[in-house]
Every structure is written in C-alpha cells, then in structure tokens.
N, C-alpha and C positions, 0 to 999 in steps of 0.2 A: 499783403495784398489780399484784394476779396477772392482772387481766382486760385489762390492757392490752395491746396489740400492741407488738413490739419495733419500735424504728424501722428502717425499710426500709433494706437494704444499699445503699451507693453503686453506680451502675452499673460492671461491669468496664470497666476501660481495654481498649482495641483492643490486641492484640499487634502489635509492631512487627516482628515476625518475618517475615522473607521467605522464602516456601516456594519451593523449585529444582524446576523441571520435571525428570522423568526423561530419559534419551535417547529413550525410545520416544515420550513425551510430545511431545518436540521434533519428532520424526520426522515423527508424524502431523500436527503443526501446519505444517511445511514443506511438506508435500504438500497439504494443505488450503488453507492460506493462498494458496499459489501457483497451485492449479486454481481457487480462487475469482478470482483477477486476471486469469488465462487466459481463463476464461469470459467476464467483463466485457469483457475486450478483444477478444475475438471479436464480441461483439455491438457494439460501437463500430466495428469494421473493417467488419461486415457492411453497415451502413448510411452507411459512408464517413465517420466521425466522427473526431475527434484527440482527444487528450487530454493530460497535462502529463508531468511527470518524464521519467526517462530512456526510458519507453516512447514518449512524444511526440515526443522527439528523434529515436529509433530510427524512428518512422512518418514524419517528415520525410526523413531520410535514405534510407530505402526509397523513397519517392516520387521523390527526385532521382535516385538512381543504380539503383534496380532490383535492388538486392542484397537478399539473403534478411532478412527483419525479426528473425529470431532471433539469425542471427551478428551484426547490427548491435547488436542490445540488448546481447548479452555482451560485446563490444568496448568499447561506451561506457562500460560500468561498470569497466572495468580500472583507469583513473586514480583512482577513489575508493576502492581496497581499502586503500591507504596510509592515508587519512584514517581508515577504519574500523578498523585494525590500531593507529592511534597513539591513537585517542581512544576506541574502543569497546571494544577488547580482542581477543584471538585469537579466543575461542568466538564471539563476536558474526562476527568477520569470515569464519569457516569455515562458519558455517549461511548467511551472506549469499551468499558464493560457490555453496554449494549452490542455494539460492533462486534466483539469478540463471541457474544453468545449466539448472535443470529448467523454467523459465519460457521460456527460449529453446528448449527442446526443445518444449515444450507448443505455444509459439505457432506452431511448424512444422505440427505433427502435427493438433492440433484441426480446422483446417478439413476435414482428411479425415475425421475423427470425426463432426464435428458440422455438420449444413448446415440451413439453414430455408428453406423454401418461400416462407414468407411472414413477415416482421417488422415490428412497427410501430416506426417510428423513435424515436418518444416513450416508449414501453415500452423500447426498447434504450437510451436515454439515462440513464434513471432506474434500471432494473435493472442495467445494465451497472456505472454508477456505484457504486451500493450492494454489488454484489458485489466491486468493486475495493476499495471501502474498507473492507468486512469483511475481504477478503483480508488487506490491508495492516495491519489491526488485530490480526488473529491472529499475523501474522509478528511485528509488534513487541511483543506481549505474550509472545513466547518470544525475546526479544532477536536478533530477525533482521530481515532488510529485502530490498527487491529492490535494493539498491546504489543507486549514484548519489546522485541528490537526496534519496532517504529518508536514506541515512547521513548527508548535511548537516542534513537537517531534524531527525533524532533528535540529532545532536550539539548543534544550537542549543537543543533543549529542555532536554536534562540540563545543559547549560553555564550557559545563560542564565534558563532556564524558559519560552523562548516556545513557544506554542501551535503543536504540530505541523501541524495542519490549517489555520491561518492563514497561517504561513510558506510551507506547500506551495501555498495558493491563490495567492499573490503569485507565486511561482516559475513556477507553471504558467500563469498570465495571460500572461506573457512569451513562453513557448513557442507558445502557442497563436497569439499575434500574428505570429509568424513562418510560421503556415500560411494565412495568408489568401490568399495567391496559389496554394493548391493546392486550395482545398475553397471550396463555395459558402457564400453568408451564411447559408442556412438550415440548413448543416451546421455551420456556427461557433457558431450560436445552441444547437444541440443539444449541441455539445460543451462550451458553458459550462454547459448545464444538467446533463450527465453529470459534469464536473468538480465542480460544487456539490454533487452527491450523494456523490462521494468525500470531499470535505473536510468536510462536514457529518458525515457517519460519524466521521470521526477527531477533528473538534473537538468534537464531544458525548461521544464514548466513550473516548478517548484523552488522560487527563489526567495530570500529574506526581502520584505518590502515589496514585493510583487503584487500581491493579491492583499488588498487590505479591508479585511472583513473578519468577522470574529463570531 
C-alpha cells in the first residue's frame, strides 16, 4: 500500500577498520601519557608511598642504594626491550624506549619544577593513582608503554586475552610486599589505595577490541 512505511533498514555494522595514529598523534600521546605518570609518581613520592611495576622496583632500589631514581628506572627496563621487540614489534619498542627515557628525565626534574607546601595523603593516593592509570592508558592506546612489566602485561593480554589491569594488580602486590621493611603500615595502606586506582582505570577502560587504533 502507498501509505505504508518501508521497513527500517538494518543497523549498519561497525567498521572493523583499525585507524592508525599519525606520528604527531603518537608524539603528543607519548609526552602527555608520560607526563601524567610522572605527575602521579611525584604525588606518591611526596607522601612517602610506593607503587608497583618497574617504577616500584626502582623505588625500592633507590631506597636501598641511594642512586638516582631516574637512572635506576631506565636501567631496570633494559632487559624487557627484547621481549617488546620479539612480541610487540619494532614500532612498539621504539615508542616504549622513548617513553621510558622521557619518564626517567621527568622523574628527576619534576621535583625541582613542582613542590607542594601541603598535600593530603589520601588525595595523593587517589589522584596520583588515577593520573598514572590515565597516563598508562594513553600510552597503551598508542601502542607504547613504560616498559618492564607493562610490556609483559600487554603481551599476556594480546596473546591470552588476560585483562591488563588484573594481571598488573597481582604483580604490583608482590612488589609492594617487598617494601614492607621500608615504609610504615599507613603508607602501605595508602599505596594499596593508589595501586587500586591505577588498576581500576586500566581494568575498566583498557579491554581487548574496545579501542580500534594503532
């Protein structure tokens, strides 16, 4: 009949095309993501907290040896570049090396550029954790990381589908246990809260297939 409406068209299928980032987009992501992480680490350090990953390992070695945190962080990541090259590709590895180098520099210069006359420890734990999680998420979505355990976590997610946030949480807990002799129990509690904020940001926002770009 002429007055009838035509049947509704079926919904268009979502495109499976993966959009690639430009070099400029990758560059700004490396700078922004690394800066977010460095700011979060600065908040943690200001109130005497720990964290996980290679950042946490570098903290522990810094407390033990007194060597510069930035240099330790850079060196700890060196063995993981082979895994990144073999499993994640050359582009991922190059961007990761650049991000790690920038993080090592920022970790040393930020305390000179940014100082807090007063900082609430609870705020530092939550805000610092969210900053670190957001920074890592930016790097992940541009096929980069801060090396070390991030590389391992990303490989496990891509190879086996294991959620990055959950795997990172387990590894971070092991690292935190090693710091029990260096920090007080209240700082351990704050560190756990900060790590929960980091991994919640990753677990909620970083899922396989959700962000189709490279």
